[in-house]
C-alpha positions, 0 to 999 in steps of 0.5 A, spaced: 932 266 484 933 274 483 937 277 489 937 285 489 942 289 493 938 293 499 942 300 498 939 302 505 942 297 509 947 294 503 944 286 504 944 282 498 937 279 499 935 273 495 927 275 493 924 271 499 926 275 504 924 282 500 917 284 498 914 287 490 911 293 491 909 294 483 912 299 478 916 305 480 916 313 479 908 312 479 905 320 479 901 319 484 894 322 483 890 325 489 883 329 491 882 334 486 884 329 480 880 328 474 876 322 473 881 319 467 888 321 471 885 317 477 883 311 473 890 312 470 894 312 476 890 306 479 889 301 474 894 302 467 901 300 469 907 298 464 908 291 463 914 291 459 918 285 456 925 288 458 928 294 462 923 295 468 923 299 474 920 297 481 918 298 488 922 292 493 921 293 501 926 289 504 921 286 509 926 281 513 932 285 513 931 293 515 924 294 512 926 300 507 922 301 501 927 302 494 928 302 487 930 297 482 932 297 475 932 290 472 930 286 466 924 283 467 926 277 460 933 276 463 932 278 470 939 282 470 939 287 475 942 293 473 942 298 480 938 298 486 937 306 489 933 309 494 926 310 494 926 318 496 928 320 488 923 322 483 928 318 476 932 313 476 940 316 478 945 317 472 949 312 473 944 307 473 940 310 466 948 309 464 949 302 466 942 300 462 944 305 456 951 301 456 948 294 456 941 296 452 943 301 447 937 305 444 932 304 450 927 308 452 922 308 457 918 314 459 921 321 460 928 317 462 930 316 456 
């Protein structure tokens, strides 16, 4: 079972207490964007086998949203961090690079 530590309240919660919210760090497209940009935002998502950044909500706890860096193949969690940031923190990127040399993903590599 996947266990994540909520960075907001500090509780280590099992996945049954959490609600997944999909891919993290998406550039949202609003009114005035062209059709192609809106289509990419709405339908195109990363689905890697390996390191991935996701949004989760501590639904049966503090109720706050947060981000998780984890490996989708092994369920290894590299860290959790606030949802109010636009990129993964440097300490989490350092952990990923240490455990997955040569890793790259979008502009966070």
